[in-house]
Every structure is written in C-alpha cells, then in structure tokens.
Biopython code that builds the backbone (N, CA, C, O; Angstrom):
import numpy as np
from Bio.PDB.StructureBuilder import StructureBuilder

atoms = [
    (1, "UNK", "N", (6.101, -14.657, -13.611)),
    (1, "UNK", "CA", (6.986, -13.510, -13.663)),
    (1, "UNK", "C", (6.322, -12.400, -14.455)),
    (1, "UNK", "O", (5.890, -12.606, -15.589)),
    (2, "UNK", "N", (6.243, -11.228, -13.856)),
    (2, "UNK", "CA", (5.676, -10.065, -14.532)),
    (2, "UNK", "C", (6.820, -9.121, -14.855)),
    (2, "UNK", "O", (7.526, -8.665, -13.956)),
    (3, "UNK", "N", (7.006, -8.826, -16.135)),
    (3, "UNK", "CA", (8.063, -7.912, -16.540)),
    (3, "UNK", "C", (7.587, -6.475, -16.612)),
    (3, "UNK", "O", (8.378, -5.556, -16.403)),
    (4, "UNK", "N", (6.324, -6.261, -16.899)),
    (4, "UNK", "CA", (5.798, -4.906, -17.006)),
    (4, "UNK", "C", (4.285, -4.930, -16.885)),
    (4, "UNK", "O", (3.621, -5.879, -17.302)),
    (5, "UNK", "N", (3.756, -3.854, -16.299)),
    (5, "UNK", "CA", (2.313, -3.653, -16.242)),
    (5, "UNK", "C", (2.054, -2.307, -16.867)),
    (5, "UNK", "O", (2.606, -1.311, -16.401)),
    (6, "UNK", "N", (1.253, -2.231, -17.885)),
    (6, "UNK", "CA", (1.033, -0.985, -18.612)),
    (6, "UNK", "C", (-0.312, -0.362, -18.357)),
    (6, "UNK", "O", (-0.315, 0.825, -18.680)),
    (7, "UNK", "N", (-1.302, -0.738, -17.942)),
    (7, "UNK", "CA", (-2.530, 0.013, -17.721)),
    (7, "UNK", "C", (-3.350, -0.767, -16.721)),
    (7, "UNK", "O", (-3.517, -1.979, -16.855)),
    (8, "UNK", "N", (-3.842, -0.104, -15.756)),
    (8, "UNK", "CA", (-4.736, -0.743, -14.811)),
    (8, "UNK", "C", (-4.052, -1.141, -13.524)),
    (8, "UNK", "O", (-2.932, -0.723, -13.232)),
    (9, "UNK", "N", (-4.754, -1.962, -12.759)),
    (9, "UNK", "CA", (-4.325, -2.372, -11.433)),
    (9, "UNK", "C", (-3.859, -3.823, -11.470)),
    (9, "UNK", "O", (-4.116, -4.543, -12.435)),
    (10, "UNK", "N", (-3.176, -4.241, -10.415)),
    (10, "UNK", "CA", (-2.795, -5.638, -10.250)),
    (10, "UNK", "C", (-3.683, -6.213, -9.154)),
    (10, "UNK", "O", (-3.678, -5.718, -8.027)),
    (11, "UNK", "N", (-4.449, -7.259, -9.476)),
    (11, "UNK", "CA", (-5.276, -7.948, -8.498)),
    (11, "UNK", "C", (-4.861, -9.407, -8.496)),
    (11, "UNK", "O", (-4.914, -10.063, -9.536)),
    (12, "UNK", "N", (-4.447, -9.928, -7.345)),
    (12, "UNK", "CA", (-3.996, -11.316, -7.270)),
    (12, "UNK", "C", (-4.836, -12.027, -6.230)),
    (12, "UNK", "O", (-4.833, -11.650, -5.058)),
    (13, "UNK", "N", (-5.552, -13.051, -6.652)),
    (13, "UNK", "CA", (-6.373, -13.829, -5.744)),
    (13, "UNK", "C", (-5.624, -15.043, -5.240)),
    (13, "UNK", "O", (-4.480, -15.278, -5.629)),
    (14, "UNK", "N", (-6.260, -15.812, -4.379)),
    (14, "UNK", "CA", (-5.621, -16.975, -3.780)),
    (14, "UNK", "C", (-5.289, -18.040, -4.833)),
    (14, "UNK", "O", (-4.237, -18.675, -4.756)),
    (15, "UNK", "N", (-6.164, -18.239, -5.801)),
    (15, "UNK", "CA", (-5.959, -19.300, -6.788)),
    (15, "UNK", "C", (-5.741, -18.793, -8.203)),
    (15, "UNK", "O", (-5.270, -19.546, -9.055)),
    (16, "UNK", "N", (-6.068, -17.544, -8.474)),
    (16, "UNK", "CA", (-5.904, -17.036, -9.827)),
    (16, "UNK", "C", (-5.905, -15.514, -9.827)),
    (16, "UNK", "O", (-6.333, -14.887, -8.858)),
    (17, "UNK", "N", (-5.437, -14.936, -10.893)),
    (17, "UNK", "CA", (-5.394, -13.480, -11.014)),
    (17, "UNK", "C", (-6.803, -12.952, -11.254)),
    (17, "UNK", "O", (-7.566, -13.533, -12.026)),
    (18, "UNK", "N", (-7.144, -11.860, -10.599)),
    (18, "UNK", "CA", (-8.431, -11.221, -10.824)),
    (18, "UNK", "C", (-9.563, -11.772, -9.991)),
    (18, "UNK", "O", (-10.722, -11.607, -10.371)),
    (19, "UNK", "N", (-9.286, -12.416, -8.877)),
    (19, "UNK", "CA", (-10.332, -13.014, -8.048)),
    (19, "UNK", "C", (-11.342, -11.988, -7.570)),
    (19, "UNK", "O", (-12.544, -12.175, -7.754)),
    (20, "UNK", "N", (-10.878, -10.915, -6.966)),
    (20, "UNK", "CA", (-11.769, -9.879, -6.479)),
    (20, "UNK", "C", (-10.958, -8.635, -6.180)),
    (20, "UNK", "O", (-9.748, -8.614, -6.409)),
    (21, "UNK", "N", (-11.603, -7.604, -5.675)),
    (21, "UNK", "CA", (-10.921, -6.359, -5.385)),
    (21, "UNK", "C", (-10.542, -6.184, -3.924)),
    (21, "UNK", "O", (-10.196, -5.075, -3.516)),
    (22, "UNK", "N", (-10.596, -7.250, -3.118)),
    (22, "UNK", "CA", (-10.256, -7.121, -1.706)),
    (22, "UNK", "C", (-8.796, -6.735, -1.486)),
    (22, "UNK", "O", (-8.481, -5.989, -0.559)),
    (23, "UNK", "N", (-7.914, -7.240, -2.332)),
    (23, "UNK", "CA", (-6.485, -6.962, -2.216)),
    (23, "UNK", "C", (-5.952, -6.596, -3.586)),
    (23, "UNK", "O", (-6.036, -7.393, -4.520)),
    (24, "UNK", "N", (-5.405, -5.395, -3.714)),
    (24, "UNK", "CA", (-4.812, -5.036, -4.997)),
    (24, "UNK", "C", (-3.829, -3.889, -4.845)),
    (24, "UNK", "O", (-3.825, -3.165, -3.849)),
    (25, "UNK", "N", (-3.009, -3.752, -5.853)),
    (25, "UNK", "CA", (-2.113, -2.607, -5.986)),
    (25, "UNK", "C", (-2.698, -1.763, -7.103)),
    (25, "UNK", "O", (-2.742, -2.204, -8.252)),
    (26, "UNK", "N", (-3.145, -0.563, -6.788)),
    (26, "UNK", "CA", (-3.814, 0.290, -7.769)),
    (26, "UNK", "C", (-2.902, 1.392, -8.264)),
    (26, "UNK", "O", (-2.407, 2.201, -7.479)),
    (27, "UNK", "N", (-2.682, 1.422, -9.561)),
    (27, "UNK", "CA", (-1.910, 2.489, -10.183)),
    (27, "UNK", "C", (-2.907, 3.570, -10.581)),
    (27, "UNK", "O", (-3.405, 3.581, -11.707)),
    (28, "UNK", "N", (-3.193, 4.474, -9.656)),
    (28, "UNK", "CA", (-4.268, 5.447, -9.794)),
    (28, "UNK", "C", (-3.962, 6.515, -10.837)),
    (28, "UNK", "O", (-4.855, 6.936, -11.572)),
    (29, "UNK", "N", (-2.713, 6.956, -10.907)),
    (29, "UNK", "CA", (-2.292, 7.969, -11.879)),
    (29, "UNK", "C", (-0.783, 7.835, -12.065)),
    (29, "UNK", "O", (-0.171, 6.905, -11.540)),
    (30, "UNK", "N", (-0.188, 8.751, -12.804)),
    (30, "UNK", "CA", (1.252, 8.678, -13.063)),
    (30, "UNK", "C", (2.088, 8.748, -11.790)),
    (30, "UNK", "O", (3.201, 8.223, -11.756)),
    (31, "UNK", "N", (1.571, 9.387, -10.745)),
    (31, "UNK", "CA", (2.365, 9.545, -9.531)),
    (31, "UNK", "C", (1.623, 9.135, -8.259)),
    (31, "UNK", "O", (1.871, 9.696, -7.192)),
    (32, "UNK", "N", (0.712, 8.159, -8.363)),
    (32, "UNK", "CA", (-0.032, 7.701, -7.185)),
    (32, "UNK", "C", (-0.297, 6.200, -7.271)),
    (32, "UNK", "O", (-0.894, 5.715, -8.232)),
    (33, "UNK", "N", (0.160, 5.471, -6.242)),
    (33, "UNK", "CA", (-0.073, 4.033, -6.119)),
    (33, "UNK", "C", (-0.784, 3.809, -4.793)),
    (33, "UNK", "O", (-0.367, 4.336, -3.762)),
    (34, "UNK", "N", (-1.870, 3.017, -4.822)),
    (34, "UNK", "CA", (-2.609, 2.711, -3.593)),
    (34, "UNK", "C", (-2.585, 1.210, -3.344)),
    (34, "UNK", "O", (-2.687, 0.416, -4.279)),
    (35, "UNK", "N", (-2.448, 0.823, -2.064)),
    (35, "UNK", "CA", (-2.452, -0.578, -1.655)),
    (35, "UNK", "C", (-3.737, -0.865, -0.897)),
    (35, "UNK", "O", (-4.020, -0.242, 0.126)),
    (36, "UNK", "N", (-4.512, -1.816, -1.409)),
    (36, "UNK", "CA", (-5.790, -2.186, -0.794)),
    (36, "UNK", "C", (-5.638, -3.568, -0.157)),
    (36, "UNK", "O", (-5.170, -4.510, -0.797)),
    (37, "UNK", "N", (-6.043, -3.675, 1.120)),
    (37, "UNK", "CA", (-5.963, -4.924, 1.863)),
    (37, "UNK", "C", (-7.274, -5.132, 2.596)),
    (37, "UNK", "O", (-7.788, -4.209, 3.229)),
    (38, "UNK", "N", (-7.816, -6.333, 2.516)),
    (38, "UNK", "CA", (-9.058, -6.690, 3.217)),
    (38, "UNK", "C", (-10.207, -5.757, 2.860)),
    (38, "UNK", "O", (-11.019, -5.407, 3.717)),
    (39, "UNK", "N", (-10.273, -5.358, 1.606)),
    (39, "UNK", "CA", (-11.396, -4.563, 1.131)),
    (39, "UNK", "C", (-11.310, -3.073, 1.375)),
    (39, "UNK", "O", (-12.266, -2.353, 1.085)),
    (40, "UNK", "N", (-10.188, -2.582, 1.902)),
    (40, "UNK", "CA", (-10.062, -1.148, 2.160)),
    (40, "UNK", "C", (-8.682, -0.657, 1.716)),
    (40, "UNK", "O", (-7.674, -1.324, 1.945)),
    (41, "UNK", "N", (-8.650, 0.505, 1.084)),
    (41, "UNK", "CA", (-7.374, 1.099, 0.726)),
    (41, "UNK", "C", (-6.677, 1.514, 2.014)),
    (41, "UNK", "O", (-7.207, 2.312, 2.788)),
    (42, "UNK", "N", (-5.480, 0.964, 2.240)),
    (42, "UNK", "CA", (-4.760, 1.178, 3.499)),
    (42, "UNK", "C", (-3.703, 2.268, 3.395)),
    (42, "UNK", "O", (-3.695, 3.201, 4.199)),
    (43, "UNK", "N", (-2.811, 2.162, 2.414)),
    (43, "UNK", "CA", (-1.719, 3.120, 2.274)),
    (43, "UNK", "C", (-1.579, 3.567, 0.830)),
    (43, "UNK", "O", (-2.044, 2.896, -0.092)),
    (44, "UNK", "N", (-0.925, 4.721, 0.645)),
    (44, "UNK", "CA", (-0.698, 5.236, -0.695)),
    (44, "UNK", "C", (0.737, 5.737, -0.811)),
    (44, "UNK", "O", (1.349, 6.167, 0.168)),
    (45, "UNK", "N", (1.246, 5.671, -2.016)),
    (45, "UNK", "CA", (2.587, 6.125, -2.329)),
    (45, "UNK", "C", (2.489, 7.114, -3.473)),
    (45, "UNK", "O", (2.051, 6.770, -4.571)),
    (46, "UNK", "N", (2.899, 8.342, -3.208)),
    (46, "UNK", "CA", (2.920, 9.359, -4.252)),
    (46, "UNK", "C", (4.312, 9.974, -4.264)),
    (46, "UNK", "O", (5.179, 9.547, -3.502)),
    (47, "UNK", "N", (4.533, 10.940, -5.091)),
    (47, "UNK", "CA", (5.847, 11.534, -5.266)),
    (47, "UNK", "C", (6.421, 12.020, -3.935)),
    (47, "UNK", "O", (6.039, 13.082, -3.444)),
    (48, "UNK", "N", (7.342, 11.239, -3.347)),
    (48, "UNK", "CA", (7.995, 11.621, -2.098)),
    (48, "UNK", "C", (7.189, 11.400, -0.838)),
    (48, "UNK", "O", (7.599, 11.861, 0.227)),
    (49, "UNK", "N", (6.050, 10.709, -0.908)),
    (49, "UNK", "CA", (5.191, 10.550, 0.259)),
    (49, "UNK", "C", (4.638, 9.131, 0.346)),
    (49, "UNK", "O", (4.004, 8.650, -0.593)),
    (50, "UNK", "N", (4.877, 8.464, 1.470)),
    (50, "UNK", "CA", (4.261, 7.181, 1.796)),
    (50, "UNK", "C", (3.365, 7.450, 2.984)),
    (50, "UNK", "O", (3.861, 7.790, 4.058)),
    (51, "UNK", "N", (2.046, 7.309, 2.824)),
    (51, "UNK", "CA", (1.127, 7.716, 3.887)),
    (51, "UNK", "C", (-0.094, 6.809, 3.962)),
    (51, "UNK", "O", (-0.419, 6.119, 2.996)),
    (52, "UNK", "N", (-0.780, 6.809, 5.129)),
    (52, "UNK", "CA", (-2.035, 6.080, 5.224)),
    (52, "UNK", "C", (-3.114, 6.769, 4.385)),
    (52, "UNK", "O", (-3.045, 7.973, 4.137)),
    (53, "UNK", "N", (-4.094, 6.003, 3.958)),
    (53, "UNK", "CA", (-5.202, 6.558, 3.175)),
    (53, "UNK", "C", (-6.125, 7.395, 4.050)),
    (53, "UNK", "O", (-6.626, 8.433, 3.615)),
    (54, "UNK", "N", (-6.351, 6.946, 5.284)),
    (54, "UNK", "CA", (-7.212, 7.683, 6.210)),
    (54, "UNK", "C", (-6.462, 7.953, 7.516)),
    (54, "UNK", "O", (-5.495, 7.260, 7.832)),
    (55, "UNK", "N", (-6.893, 8.927, 8.251)),
    (55, "UNK", "CA", (-6.230, 9.349, 9.483)),
    (55, "UNK", "C", (-6.353, 8.288, 10.576)),
    (55, "UNK", "O", (-7.419, 7.698, 10.754)),
    (56, "UNK", "N", (-5.279, 8.051, 11.295)),
    (56, "UNK", "CA", (-5.233, 7.157, 12.468)),
    (56, "UNK", "C", (-5.740, 5.755, 12.162)),
    (56, "UNK", "O", (-6.528, 5.201, 12.930)),
    (57, "UNK", "N", (-5.294, 5.166, 11.035)),
    (57, "UNK", "CA", (-5.795, 3.860, 10.631)),
    (57, "UNK", "C", (-4.698, 2.809, 10.478)),
    (57, "UNK", "O", (-4.980, 1.619, 10.619)),
    (58, "UNK", "N", (-3.463, 3.206, 10.196)),
    (58, "UNK", "CA", (-2.404, 2.252, 9.870)),
    (58, "UNK", "C", (-1.282, 2.337, 10.903)),
    (58, "UNK", "O", (-0.803, 3.425, 11.224)),
    (59, "UNK", "N", (-0.869, 1.181, 11.418)),
    (59, "UNK", "CA", (0.237, 1.105, 12.365)),
    (59, "UNK", "C", (1.504, 0.655, 11.644)),
    (59, "UNK", "O", (1.439, -0.067, 10.648)),
    (60, "UNK", "N", (2.652, 1.084, 12.152)),
    (60, "UNK", "CA", (3.939, 0.559, 11.705)),
    (60, "UNK", "C", (4.414, -0.408, 12.772)),
    (60, "UNK", "O", (4.828, 0.008, 13.854)),
    (61, "UNK", "N", (4.357, -1.683, 12.474)),
    (61, "UNK", "CA", (4.701, -2.695, 13.456)),
    (61, "UNK", "C", (3.548, -2.962, 14.408)),
    (61, "UNK", "O", (2.435, -2.471, 14.222)),
    (62, "UNK", "N", (3.844, -3.756, 15.437)),
    (62, "UNK", "CA", (2.840, -4.083, 16.454)),
    (62, "UNK", "C", (3.561, -4.294, 17.778)),
    (62, "UNK", "O", (4.782, -4.153, 17.846)),
    (63, "UNK", "N", (2.823, -4.628, 18.827)),
    (63, "UNK", "CA", (3.466, -4.850, 20.120)),
    (63, "UNK", "C", (4.328, -6.112, 20.107)),
    (63, "UNK", "O", (5.230, -6.245, 20.935)),
    (64, "UNK", "N", (4.070, -7.035, 19.187)),
    (64, "UNK", "CA", (4.854, -8.272, 19.136)),
    (64, "UNK", "C", (5.881, -8.293, 18.002)),
    (64, "UNK", "O", (6.853, -9.045, 18.075)),
    (65, "UNK", "N", (5.689, -7.485, 16.959)),
    (65, "UNK", "CA", (6.622, -7.436, 15.832)),
    (65, "UNK", "C", (6.949, -5.975, 15.566)),
    (65, "UNK", "O", (6.102, -5.209, 15.106)),
    (66, "UNK", "N", (8.193, -5.598, 15.862)),
    (66, "UNK", "CA", (8.583, -4.191, 15.784)),
    (66, "UNK", "C", (9.637, -3.974, 14.717)),
    (66, "UNK", "O", (10.363, -4.894, 14.341)),
    (67, "UNK", "N", (9.711, -2.724, 14.228)),
    (67, "UNK", "CA", (10.809, -2.322, 13.359)),
    (67, "UNK", "C", (12.064, -2.163, 14.214)),
    (67, "UNK", "O", (11.969, -1.826, 15.394)),
    (68, "UNK", "N", (13.225, -2.401, 13.635)),
    (68, "UNK", "CA", (14.480, -2.310, 14.383)),
    (68, "UNK", "C", (14.888, -0.865, 14.627)),
    (68, "UNK", "O", (15.079, -0.475, 15.779)),
    (69, "UNK", "N", (15.025, -0.068, 13.591)),
    (69, "UNK", "CA", (15.486, 1.312, 13.702)),
    (69, "UNK", "C", (14.587, 2.230, 12.886)),
    (69, "UNK", "O", (13.967, 1.809, 11.909)),
    (70, "UNK", "N", (14.528, 3.478, 13.297)),
    (70, "UNK", "CA", (13.810, 4.491, 12.523)),
    (70, "UNK", "C", (14.720, 5.703, 12.392)),
    (70, "UNK", "O", (15.255, 6.192, 13.386)),
    (71, "UNK", "N", (14.893, 6.176, 11.196)),
    (71, "UNK", "CA", (15.706, 7.349, 10.934)),
    (71, "UNK", "C", (14.811, 8.400, 10.310)),
    (71, "UNK", "O", (14.352, 8.234, 9.179)),
    (72, "UNK", "N", (14.560, 9.478, 11.032)),
    (72, "UNK", "CA", (13.659, 10.529, 10.555)),
    (72, "UNK", "C", (14.340, 11.874, 10.653)),
    (72, "UNK", "O", (15.229, 12.078, 11.478)),
    (73, "UNK", "N", (13.919, 12.778, 9.813)),
    (73, "UNK", "CA", (14.461, 14.134, 9.801)),
    (73, "UNK", "C", (13.913, 14.954, 10.961)),
    (73, "UNK", "O", (14.658, 15.674, 11.625)),
    (74, "UNK", "N", (12.604, 14.843, 11.205)),
    (74, "UNK", "CA", (11.975, 15.533, 12.325)),
    (74, "UNK", "C", (10.673, 14.811, 12.666)),
    (74, "UNK", "O", (10.163, 14.021, 11.873)),
    (75, "UNK", "N", (10.150, 15.091, 13.844)),
    (75, "UNK", "CA", (8.900, 14.490, 14.286)),
    (75, "UNK", "C", (7.926, 15.596, 14.629)),
    (75, "UNK", "O", (8.252, 16.513, 15.382)),
    (76, "UNK", "N", (6.721, 15.507, 14.071)),
    (76, "UNK", "CA", (5.685, 16.497, 14.355)),
    (76, "UNK", "C", (4.469, 15.759, 14.902)),
    (76, "UNK", "O", (4.011, 14.782, 14.310)),
    (77, "UNK", "N", (3.958, 16.220, 16.016)),
    (77, "UNK", "CA", (2.785, 15.583, 16.625)),
    (77, "UNK", "C", (1.614, 16.527, 16.529)),
    (77, "UNK", "O", (0.517, 16.198, 16.980)),
]
sb = StructureBuilder()
sb.init_structure("model")
sb.init_model(0)
sb.init_chain("A")
sb.init_seg("    ")
for serial, (resi, resn, name, xyz) in enumerate(atoms, 1):
    if name == "N":
        sb.init_residue(resn, " ", resi, " ")
    sb.init_atom(name, np.array(xyz, "f"), 0.0, 1.0, " ", f" {name:<3s}", serial, name[0])
structure = sb.get_structure()
C-alpha cells in the first residue's frame, strides 16, 4: 500500500520495485504526469489535458475491445 509519493517516479517491475524503466508513471513536474509502457512514453496527463505523447500513436480501444460510450463537447479532425 502506497499512501504518498513525494519526489520522483514510480517504477514497478514484475518481481520488485525499480526493476527497469520500461514501465513507469513519471511525475515530470507539478502539472505533468507521463505513462511509459514497453519502453516508450505513451500518454501524458497535464492540467485539463489527457493526450498521446506522439502524434498518431495511441488508440482508444481496439477492434475486439471497445469503449461503451463517448461523451465529447466537439470533434475536430
């Protein structure tokens, strides 16, 4: 059980904490959190924004596992 994390990133390996940097939650600054999976930063969360780290890289769902509903204010392509 983790009650608080005060400085740095959280890295959890298969058998122990701190195995490697392939998967981690990075607390980059006061208002930026990055999620790294399989050795690459995939998504980031900042003040009011949940977004992919790079363009055209992250999918929401798949052809076999889909989200049920999506509620959006507007769509821009």
